[in-house]
PyMOL CGO cylinders between C-alpha atoms (Angstrom):
from pymol import cmd
from pymol.cgo import CYLINDER

trace = [
    CYLINDER, 11.01, 2.01, 0.51, 13.07, -1.10, 1.59, 0.3, 1, 1, 1, 1, 1, 1,
    CYLINDER, 13.07, -1.10, 1.59, 16.25, -3.30, 0.89, 0.3, 1, 1, 1, 1, 1, 1,
    CYLINDER, 16.25, -3.30, 0.89, 19.24, -4.98, 2.87, 0.3, 1, 1, 1, 1, 1, 1,
    CYLINDER, 19.24, -4.98, 2.87, 21.37, -4.03, 0.26, 0.3, 1, 1, 1, 1, 1, 1,
    CYLINDER, 21.37, -4.03, 0.26, 21.28, -0.44, -0.22, 0.3, 1, 1, 1, 1, 1, 1,
    CYLINDER, 21.28, -0.44, -0.22, 25.01, 1.49, 0.36, 0.3, 1, 1, 1, 1, 1, 1,
    CYLINDER, 25.01, 1.49, 0.36, 23.44, 4.61, 2.13, 0.3, 1, 1, 1, 1, 1, 1,
    CYLINDER, 23.44, 4.61, 2.13, 22.21, 3.95, 5.31, 0.3, 1, 1, 1, 1, 1, 1,
    CYLINDER, 22.21, 3.95, 5.31, 20.19, 6.75, 6.02, 0.3, 1, 1, 1, 1, 1, 1,
    CYLINDER, 20.19, 6.75, 6.02, 17.97, 5.99, 2.70, 0.3, 1, 1, 1, 1, 1, 1,
    CYLINDER, 17.97, 5.99, 2.70, 17.68, 2.11, 4.15, 0.3, 1, 1, 1, 1, 1, 1,
    CYLINDER, 17.68, 2.11, 4.15, 14.01, 1.47, 6.45, 0.3, 1, 1, 1, 1, 1, 1,
    CYLINDER, 14.01, 1.47, 6.45, 14.37, -2.14, 7.82, 0.3, 1, 1, 1, 1, 1, 1,
    CYLINDER, 14.37, -2.14, 7.82, 11.99, -4.47, 6.36, 0.3, 1, 1, 1, 1, 1, 1,
    CYLINDER, 11.99, -4.47, 6.36, 11.32, -8.12, 5.03, 0.3, 1, 1, 1, 1, 1, 1,
    CYLINDER, 11.32, -8.12, 5.03, 15.19, -8.94, 6.27, 0.3, 1, 1, 1, 1, 1, 1,
    CYLINDER, 15.19, -8.94, 6.27, 15.55, -12.30, 4.87, 0.3, 1, 1, 1, 1, 1, 1,
    CYLINDER, 15.55, -12.30, 4.87, 17.37, -13.56, 7.92, 0.3, 1, 1, 1, 1, 1, 1,
    CYLINDER, 17.37, -13.56, 7.92, 14.68, -12.35, 10.13, 0.3, 1, 1, 1, 1, 1, 1,
    CYLINDER, 14.68, -12.35, 10.13, 11.08, -13.71, 10.74, 0.3, 1, 1, 1, 1, 1, 1,
    CYLINDER, 11.08, -13.71, 10.74, 8.05, -11.09, 10.40, 0.3, 1, 1, 1, 1, 1, 1,
    CYLINDER, 8.05, -11.09, 10.40, 7.85, -10.20, 13.51, 0.3, 1, 1, 1, 1, 1, 1,
    CYLINDER, 7.85, -10.20, 13.51, 11.66, -9.63, 13.85, 0.3, 1, 1, 1, 1, 1, 1,
    CYLINDER, 11.66, -9.63, 13.85, 11.23, -7.07, 11.18, 0.3, 1, 1, 1, 1, 1, 1,
    CYLINDER, 11.23, -7.07, 11.18, 8.41, -5.73, 12.27, 0.3, 1, 1, 1, 1, 1, 1,
    CYLINDER, 8.41, -5.73, 12.27, 10.33, -5.00, 15.67, 0.3, 1, 1, 1, 1, 1, 1,
    CYLINDER, 10.33, -5.00, 15.67, 13.18, -3.61, 13.48, 0.3, 1, 1, 1, 1, 1, 1,
    CYLINDER, 13.18, -3.61, 13.48, 11.11, -1.16, 11.85, 0.3, 1, 1, 1, 1, 1, 1,
    CYLINDER, 11.11, -1.16, 11.85, 9.81, 0.18, 15.09, 0.3, 1, 1, 1, 1, 1, 1,
    CYLINDER, 9.81, 0.18, 15.09, 13.13, 0.94, 16.65, 0.3, 1, 1, 1, 1, 1, 1,
    CYLINDER, 13.13, 0.94, 16.65, 14.21, 2.70, 13.44, 0.3, 1, 1, 1, 1, 1, 1,
    CYLINDER, 14.21, 2.70, 13.44, 11.31, 4.65, 13.71, 0.3, 1, 1, 1, 1, 1, 1,
    CYLINDER, 11.31, 4.65, 13.71, 11.67, 5.91, 17.16, 0.3, 1, 1, 1, 1, 1, 1,
    CYLINDER, 11.67, 5.91, 17.16, 15.77, 6.18, 16.26, 0.3, 1, 1, 1, 1, 1, 1,
    CYLINDER, 15.77, 6.18, 16.26, 14.41, 8.31, 13.49, 0.3, 1, 1, 1, 1, 1, 1,
    CYLINDER, 14.41, 8.31, 13.49, 12.37, 10.54, 15.84, 0.3, 1, 1, 1, 1, 1, 1,
    CYLINDER, 12.37, 10.54, 15.84, 15.01, 10.42, 18.45, 0.3, 1, 1, 1, 1, 1, 1,
    CYLINDER, 15.01, 10.42, 18.45, 17.74, 12.22, 16.38, 0.3, 1, 1, 1, 1, 1, 1,
    CYLINDER, 17.74, 12.22, 16.38, 15.94, 13.89, 13.84, 0.3, 1, 1, 1, 1, 1, 1,
    CYLINDER, 15.94, 13.89, 13.84, 17.35, 12.37, 10.78, 0.3, 1, 1, 1, 1, 1, 1,
    CYLINDER, 17.35, 12.37, 10.78, 15.91, 13.39, 7.39, 0.3, 1, 1, 1, 1, 1, 1,
    CYLINDER, 15.91, 13.39, 7.39, 14.41, 10.17, 6.25, 0.3, 1, 1, 1, 1, 1, 1,
    CYLINDER, 14.41, 10.17, 6.25, 10.80, 9.43, 5.15, 0.3, 1, 1, 1, 1, 1, 1,
    CYLINDER, 10.80, 9.43, 5.15, 9.05, 6.40, 6.85, 0.3, 1, 1, 1, 1, 1, 1,
    CYLINDER, 9.05, 6.40, 6.85, 7.13, 4.58, 5.13, 0.3, 1, 1, 1, 1, 1, 1,
    CYLINDER, 7.13, 4.58, 5.13, 4.75, 1.80, 6.67, 0.3, 1, 1, 1, 1, 1, 1,
    CYLINDER, 4.75, 1.80, 6.67, 4.51, -1.05, 3.88, 0.3, 1, 1, 1, 1, 1, 1,
    CYLINDER, 4.51, -1.05, 3.88, 0.71, -2.20, 3.79, 0.3, 1, 1, 1, 1, 1, 1,
    CYLINDER, 0.71, -2.20, 3.79, 0.31, 0.05, 6.85, 0.3, 1, 1, 1, 1, 1, 1,
    CYLINDER, 0.31, 0.05, 6.85, 1.59, -1.01, 10.37, 0.3, 1, 1, 1, 1, 1, 1,
    CYLINDER, 1.59, -1.01, 10.37, 1.11, -4.44, 11.36, 0.3, 1, 1, 1, 1, 1, 1,
    CYLINDER, 1.11, -4.44, 11.36, 2.40, -5.02, 14.51, 0.3, 1, 1, 1, 1, 1, 1,
    CYLINDER, 2.40, -5.02, 14.51, -0.37, -3.44, 16.61, 0.3, 1, 1, 1, 1, 1, 1,
    CYLINDER, -0.37, -3.44, 16.61, -2.91, -6.36, 15.31, 0.3, 1, 1, 1, 1, 1, 1,
    CYLINDER, -2.91, -6.36, 15.31, -4.10, -5.05, 12.22, 0.3, 1, 1, 1, 1, 1, 1,
    CYLINDER, -4.10, -5.05, 12.22, -3.89, -7.22, 9.12, 0.3, 1, 1, 1, 1, 1, 1,
    CYLINDER, -3.89, -7.22, 9.12, -2.10, -5.78, 6.42, 0.3, 1, 1, 1, 1, 1, 1,
    CYLINDER, -2.10, -5.78, 6.42, -3.91, -3.63, 3.60, 0.3, 1, 1, 1, 1, 1, 1,
    CYLINDER, -3.91, -3.63, 3.60, -6.47, -2.62, 6.35, 0.3, 1, 1, 1, 1, 1, 1,
    CYLINDER, -6.47, -2.62, 6.35, -7.67, 0.20, 7.52, 0.3, 1, 1, 1, 1, 1, 1,
    CYLINDER, -7.67, 0.20, 7.52, -6.53, -0.29, 10.64, 0.3, 1, 1, 1, 1, 1, 1,
    CYLINDER, -6.53, -0.29, 10.64, -2.97, -0.77, 9.46, 0.3, 1, 1, 1, 1, 1, 1,
    CYLINDER, -2.97, -0.77, 9.46, -3.39, 2.72, 8.13, 0.3, 1, 1, 1, 1, 1, 1,
    CYLINDER, -3.39, 2.72, 8.13, -4.94, 4.37, 10.71, 0.3, 1, 1, 1, 1, 1, 1,
    CYLINDER, -4.94, 4.37, 10.71, -2.20, 2.61, 12.86, 0.3, 1, 1, 1, 1, 1, 1,
    CYLINDER, -2.20, 2.61, 12.86, 0.75, 4.20, 10.47, 0.3, 1, 1, 1, 1, 1, 1,
    CYLINDER, 0.75, 4.20, 10.47, -1.02, 7.78, 11.08, 0.3, 1, 1, 1, 1, 1, 1,
    CYLINDER, -1.02, 7.78, 11.08, -1.08, 7.29, 14.96, 0.3, 1, 1, 1, 1, 1, 1,
    CYLINDER, -1.08, 7.29, 14.96, 2.47, 6.41, 15.09, 0.3, 1, 1, 1, 1, 1, 1,
    CYLINDER, 2.47, 6.41, 15.09, 3.51, 9.29, 12.81, 0.3, 1, 1, 1, 1, 1, 1,
    CYLINDER, 3.51, 9.29, 12.81, 4.91, 7.92, 9.77, 0.3, 1, 1, 1, 1, 1, 1,
    CYLINDER, 4.91, 7.92, 9.77, 5.20, 10.08, 6.72, 0.3, 1, 1, 1, 1, 1, 1,
    CYLINDER, 5.20, 10.08, 6.72, 3.69, 7.50, 4.28, 0.3, 1, 1, 1, 1, 1, 1,
    CYLINDER, 3.69, 7.50, 4.28, 2.47, 4.00, 3.40, 0.3, 1, 1, 1, 1, 1, 1,
    CYLINDER, 2.47, 4.00, 3.40, 2.77, 1.57, 0.46, 0.3, 1, 1, 1, 1, 1, 1,
    CYLINDER, 2.77, 1.57, 0.46, -0.61, -0.10, -0.49, 0.3, 1, 1, 1, 1, 1, 1,
    CYLINDER, -0.61, -0.10, -0.49, -1.41, -3.01, -2.87, 0.3, 1, 1, 1, 1, 1, 1,
    CYLINDER, -1.41, -3.01, -2.87, -4.28, -2.14, -5.55, 0.3, 1, 1, 1, 1, 1, 1,
    CYLINDER, -4.28, -2.14, -5.55, -6.08, -4.26, -8.24, 0.3, 1, 1, 1, 1, 1, 1,
    CYLINDER, -6.08, -4.26, -8.24, -9.69, -3.78, -10.12, 0.3, 1, 1, 1, 1, 1, 1,
    CYLINDER, -9.69, -3.78, -10.12, -12.55, -6.07, -9.16, 0.3, 1, 1, 1, 1, 1, 1,
    CYLINDER, -12.55, -6.07, -9.16, -15.21, -7.73, -11.64, 0.3, 1, 1, 1, 1, 1, 1,
    CYLINDER, -15.21, -7.73, -11.64, -17.04, -4.17, -11.52, 0.3, 1, 1, 1, 1, 1, 1,
    CYLINDER, -17.04, -4.17, -11.52, -14.43, -2.07, -12.26, 0.3, 1, 1, 1, 1, 1, 1,
    CYLINDER, -14.43, -2.07, -12.26, -13.43, -0.45, -8.50, 0.3, 1, 1, 1, 1, 1, 1,
    CYLINDER, -13.43, -0.45, -8.50, -9.85, -0.40, -7.21, 0.3, 1, 1, 1, 1, 1, 1,
    CYLINDER, -9.85, -0.40, -7.21, -9.59, -2.84, -4.07, 0.3, 1, 1, 1, 1, 1, 1,
    CYLINDER, -9.59, -2.84, -4.07, -6.99, -2.78, -1.69, 0.3, 1, 1, 1, 1, 1, 1,
    CYLINDER, -6.99, -2.78, -1.69, -5.41, -6.34, -1.96, 0.3, 1, 1, 1, 1, 1, 1,
    CYLINDER, -5.41, -6.34, -1.96, -2.27, -7.75, -2.28, 0.3, 1, 1, 1, 1, 1, 1,
    CYLINDER, -2.27, -7.75, -2.28, -2.81, -11.66, -3.32, 0.3, 1, 1, 1, 1, 1, 1,
    CYLINDER, -2.81, -11.66, -3.32, -4.24, -12.35, -6.55, 0.3, 1, 1, 1, 1, 1, 1,
    CYLINDER, -4.24, -12.35, -6.55, -6.68, -14.77, -5.12, 0.3, 1, 1, 1, 1, 1, 1,
    CYLINDER, -6.68, -14.77, -5.12, -9.37, -14.49, -2.84, 0.3, 1, 1, 1, 1, 1, 1,
    CYLINDER, -9.37, -14.49, -2.84, -10.73, -17.92, -1.21, 0.3, 1, 1, 1, 1, 1, 1,
    CYLINDER, -10.73, -17.92, -1.21, -9.13, -19.76, -4.39, 0.3, 1, 1, 1, 1, 1, 1,
    CYLINDER, -9.13, -19.76, -4.39, -10.55, -17.32, -7.16, 0.3, 1, 1, 1, 1, 1, 1,
    CYLINDER, -10.55, -17.32, -7.16, -9.16, -14.38, -8.79, 0.3, 1, 1, 1, 1, 1, 1,
    CYLINDER, -9.16, -14.38, -8.79, -10.12, -10.80, -7.36, 0.3, 1, 1, 1, 1, 1, 1,
    CYLINDER, -10.12, -10.80, -7.36, -10.71, -9.92, -10.59, 0.3, 1, 1, 1, 1, 1, 1,
    CYLINDER, -10.71, -9.92, -10.59, -13.93, -12.36, -10.48, 0.3, 1, 1, 1, 1, 1, 1,
    CYLINDER, -13.93, -12.36, -10.48, -15.56, -10.74, -7.67, 0.3, 1, 1, 1, 1, 1, 1,
    CYLINDER, -15.56, -10.74, -7.67, -17.52, -7.79, -7.30, 0.3, 1, 1, 1, 1, 1, 1,
    CYLINDER, -17.52, -7.79, -7.30, -16.53, -5.23, -4.50, 0.3, 1, 1, 1, 1, 1, 1,
    CYLINDER, -16.53, -5.23, -4.50, -19.50, -6.32, -2.37, 0.3, 1, 1, 1, 1, 1, 1,
    CYLINDER, -19.50, -6.32, -2.37, -18.83, -9.98, -2.85, 0.3, 1, 1, 1, 1, 1, 1,
    CYLINDER, -18.83, -9.98, -2.85, -15.51, -8.97, -1.78, 0.3, 1, 1, 1, 1, 1, 1,
    CYLINDER, -15.51, -8.97, -1.78, -16.62, -7.44, 1.52, 0.3, 1, 1, 1, 1, 1, 1,
    CYLINDER, -16.62, -7.44, 1.52, -19.09, -10.20, 2.14, 0.3, 1, 1, 1, 1, 1, 1,
    CYLINDER, -19.09, -10.20, 2.14, -16.06, -12.69, 2.19, 0.3, 1, 1, 1, 1, 1, 1,
    CYLINDER, -16.06, -12.69, 2.19, -13.90, -10.40, 4.37, 0.3, 1, 1, 1, 1, 1, 1,
    CYLINDER, -13.90, -10.40, 4.37, -14.99, -6.92, 5.49, 0.3, 1, 1, 1, 1, 1, 1,
    CYLINDER, -14.99, -6.92, 5.49, -11.35, -5.79, 6.32, 0.3, 1, 1, 1, 1, 1, 1,
    CYLINDER, -11.35, -5.79, 6.32, -10.51, -5.73, 2.49, 0.3, 1, 1, 1, 1, 1, 1,
    CYLINDER, -10.51, -5.73, 2.49, -10.94, -1.94, 1.90, 0.3, 1, 1, 1, 1, 1, 1,
    CYLINDER, -10.94, -1.94, 1.90, -11.73, -0.26, -1.58, 0.3, 1, 1, 1, 1, 1, 1,
    CYLINDER, -11.73, -0.26, -1.58, -9.16, 2.13, -2.45, 0.3, 1, 1, 1, 1, 1, 1,
    CYLINDER, -9.16, 2.13, -2.45, -11.51, 4.94, -2.19, 0.3, 1, 1, 1, 1, 1, 1,
    CYLINDER, -11.51, 4.94, -2.19, -12.09, 3.90, 1.65, 0.3, 1, 1, 1, 1, 1, 1,
    CYLINDER, -12.09, 3.90, 1.65, -8.54, 4.18, 2.07, 0.3, 1, 1, 1, 1, 1, 1,
    CYLINDER, -8.54, 4.18, 2.07, -8.07, 7.57, 0.29, 0.3, 1, 1, 1, 1, 1, 1,
    CYLINDER, -8.07, 7.57, 0.29, -10.74, 8.84, 2.27, 0.3, 1, 1, 1, 1, 1, 1,
    CYLINDER, -10.74, 8.84, 2.27, -9.60, 7.65, 5.84, 0.3, 1, 1, 1, 1, 1, 1,
    CYLINDER, -9.60, 7.65, 5.84, -6.15, 8.99, 4.74, 0.3, 1, 1, 1, 1, 1, 1,
    CYLINDER, -6.15, 8.99, 4.74, -7.05, 12.11, 3.61, 0.3, 1, 1, 1, 1, 1, 1,
    CYLINDER, -7.05, 12.11, 3.61, -3.33, 13.55, 3.05, 0.3, 1, 1, 1, 1, 1, 1,
    CYLINDER, -3.33, 13.55, 3.05, -2.22, 12.86, 6.51, 0.3, 1, 1, 1, 1, 1, 1,
    CYLINDER, -2.22, 12.86, 6.51, 0.13, 10.47, 5.05, 0.3, 1, 1, 1, 1, 1, 1,
    CYLINDER, 0.13, 10.47, 5.05, 1.86, 10.15, 1.14, 0.3, 1, 1, 1, 1, 1, 1,
    CYLINDER, 1.86, 10.15, 1.14, 0.66, 7.10, -0.17, 0.3, 1, 1, 1, 1, 1, 1,
    CYLINDER, 0.66, 7.10, -0.17, 2.50, 4.84, -2.83, 0.3, 1, 1, 1, 1, 1, 1,
    CYLINDER, 2.50, 4.84, -2.83, -0.31, 2.69, -4.50, 0.3, 1, 1, 1, 1, 1, 1,
    CYLINDER, -0.31, 2.69, -4.50, 1.38, -0.26, -6.28, 0.3, 1, 1, 1, 1, 1, 1,
    CYLINDER, 1.38, -0.26, -6.28, -0.94, -1.67, -8.67, 0.3, 1, 1, 1, 1, 1, 1,
    CYLINDER, -0.94, -1.67, -8.67, -0.66, -5.45, -8.71, 0.3, 1, 1, 1, 1, 1, 1,
    CYLINDER, -0.66, -5.45, -8.71, -2.10, -8.44, -11.01, 0.3, 1, 1, 1, 1, 1, 1,
    CYLINDER, -2.10, -8.44, -11.01, -2.66, -5.86, -14.02, 0.3, 1, 1, 1, 1, 1, 1,
    CYLINDER, -2.66, -5.86, -14.02, 0.66, -7.03, -15.39, 0.3, 1, 1, 1, 1, 1, 1,
    CYLINDER, 0.66, -7.03, -15.39, 0.72, -4.21, -18.00, 0.3, 1, 1, 1, 1, 1, 1,
    CYLINDER, 0.72, -4.21, -18.00, -2.27, -5.58, -19.85, 0.3, 1, 1, 1, 1, 1, 1,
    CYLINDER, -2.27, -5.58, -19.85, -5.16, -4.33, -18.27, 0.3, 1, 1, 1, 1, 1, 1,
    CYLINDER, -5.16, -4.33, -18.27, -5.64, -0.85, -19.17, 0.3, 1, 1, 1, 1, 1, 1,
    CYLINDER, -5.64, -0.85, -19.17, -9.14, -0.44, -17.50, 0.3, 1, 1, 1, 1, 1, 1,
    CYLINDER, -9.14, -0.44, -17.50, -7.32, -1.02, -14.44, 0.3, 1, 1, 1, 1, 1, 1,
    CYLINDER, -7.32, -1.02, -14.44, -4.94, 1.64, -14.61, 0.3, 1, 1, 1, 1, 1, 1,
    CYLINDER, -4.94, 1.64, -14.61, -7.64, 4.25, -16.41, 0.3, 1, 1, 1, 1, 1, 1,
    CYLINDER, -7.64, 4.25, -16.41, -9.92, 3.43, -12.95, 0.3, 1, 1, 1, 1, 1, 1,
    CYLINDER, -9.92, 3.43, -12.95, -7.27, 3.94, -10.47, 0.3, 1, 1, 1, 1, 1, 1,
    CYLINDER, -7.27, 3.94, -10.47, -5.90, 7.26, -11.96, 0.3, 1, 1, 1, 1, 1, 1,
    CYLINDER, -5.90, 7.26, -11.96, -10.07, 8.24, -11.72, 0.3, 1, 1, 1, 1, 1, 1,
    CYLINDER, -10.07, 8.24, -11.72, -10.23, 7.22, -8.21, 0.3, 1, 1, 1, 1, 1, 1,
    CYLINDER, -10.23, 7.22, -8.21, -7.21, 9.07, -7.08, 0.3, 1, 1, 1, 1, 1, 1,
    CYLINDER, -7.21, 9.07, -7.08, -8.52, 12.22, -8.64, 0.3, 1, 1, 1, 1, 1, 1,
    CYLINDER, -8.52, 12.22, -8.64, -11.98, 11.23, -7.30, 0.3, 1, 1, 1, 1, 1, 1,
    CYLINDER, -11.98, 11.23, -7.30, -10.89, 11.43, -3.91, 0.3, 1, 1, 1, 1, 1, 1,
    CYLINDER, -10.89, 11.43, -3.91, -8.80, 14.69, -4.81, 0.3, 1, 1, 1, 1, 1, 1,
    CYLINDER, -8.80, 14.69, -4.81, -5.65, 12.49, -3.65, 0.3, 1, 1, 1, 1, 1, 1,
    CYLINDER, -5.65, 12.49, -3.65, -3.53, 13.39, -6.44, 0.3, 1, 1, 1, 1, 1, 1,
    CYLINDER, -3.53, 13.39, -6.44, -1.10, 15.64, -4.27, 0.3, 1, 1, 1, 1, 1, 1,
    CYLINDER, -1.10, 15.64, -4.27, -0.35, 12.89, -2.12, 0.3, 1, 1, 1, 1, 1, 1,
    CYLINDER, -0.35, 12.89, -2.12, -0.84, 9.73, -3.82, 0.3, 1, 1, 1, 1, 1, 1,
    CYLINDER, -0.84, 9.73, -3.82, 2.14, 8.29, -6.40, 0.3, 1, 1, 1, 1, 1, 1,
    CYLINDER, 2.14, 8.29, -6.40, 1.16, 5.08, -8.35, 0.3, 1, 1, 1, 1, 1, 1,
    CYLINDER, 1.16, 5.08, -8.35, 3.85, 2.36, -9.07, 0.3, 1, 1, 1, 1, 1, 1,
    CYLINDER, 3.85, 2.36, -9.07, 3.91, -0.79, -11.10, 0.3, 1, 1, 1, 1, 1, 1,
    CYLINDER, 3.91, -0.79, -11.10, 6.82, -3.31, -12.13, 0.3, 1, 1, 1, 1, 1, 1,
    CYLINDER, 6.82, -3.31, -12.13, 5.44, -3.11, -15.51, 0.3, 1, 1, 1, 1, 1, 1,
    CYLINDER, 5.44, -3.11, -15.51, 6.34, -0.94, -18.24, 0.3, 1, 1, 1, 1, 1, 1,
    CYLINDER, 6.34, -0.94, -18.24, 2.84, -1.40, -19.61, 0.3, 1, 1, 1, 1, 1, 1,
    CYLINDER, 2.84, -1.40, -19.61, 0.78, -0.08, -16.57, 0.3, 1, 1, 1, 1, 1, 1,
    CYLINDER, 0.78, -0.08, -16.57, 3.34, 2.65, -16.36, 0.3, 1, 1, 1, 1, 1, 1,
    CYLINDER, 3.34, 2.65, -16.36, 2.55, 3.82, -19.96, 0.3, 1, 1, 1, 1, 1, 1,
    CYLINDER, 2.55, 3.82, -19.96, -1.01, 3.31, -19.42, 0.3, 1, 1, 1, 1, 1, 1,
    CYLINDER, -1.01, 3.31, -19.42, -1.04, 5.68, -16.46, 0.3, 1, 1, 1, 1, 1, 1,
    CYLINDER, -1.04, 5.68, -16.46, 0.95, 8.15, -18.30, 0.3, 1, 1, 1, 1, 1, 1,
    CYLINDER, 0.95, 8.15, -18.30, -1.38, 8.12, -21.57, 0.3, 1, 1, 1, 1, 1, 1,
]
cmd.load_cgo(trace, "trace")
């Protein structure tokens, strides 16, 4: 999705350039999207955790809707499992000082109503974008999380437009099993 040192400039989406502030990077992304639309270059535009320069917080339904509205090709979102076995779209390990995995989905919603379940996100997107769902905090050891992730994607009939990723080989092997 993003890198500063990719030699193929056509494959680079400006994101999190370590020399710029977050706002500067968002502005660079917007300029790149405008450029790619103006010149019809063959690049897929993915909004990392959704579009965040229109007032939305990362990994929220508003950020995903904004990605749809401006014409992105896809989004990356982060998912993890809750105490009651649901997938929630949230990047950080902790919510208010406790691991997300120690909360039920309802408890998470009670603490921050902007945090969507994966099901809510997939129903909103409904094939309008490609989705790269990044499994976080399973760390290759939580087979329940990988099983639930695949189950929720299938239940939403989203397998044609959702890809799943993880930095842990154990997660990838569980997903492929």
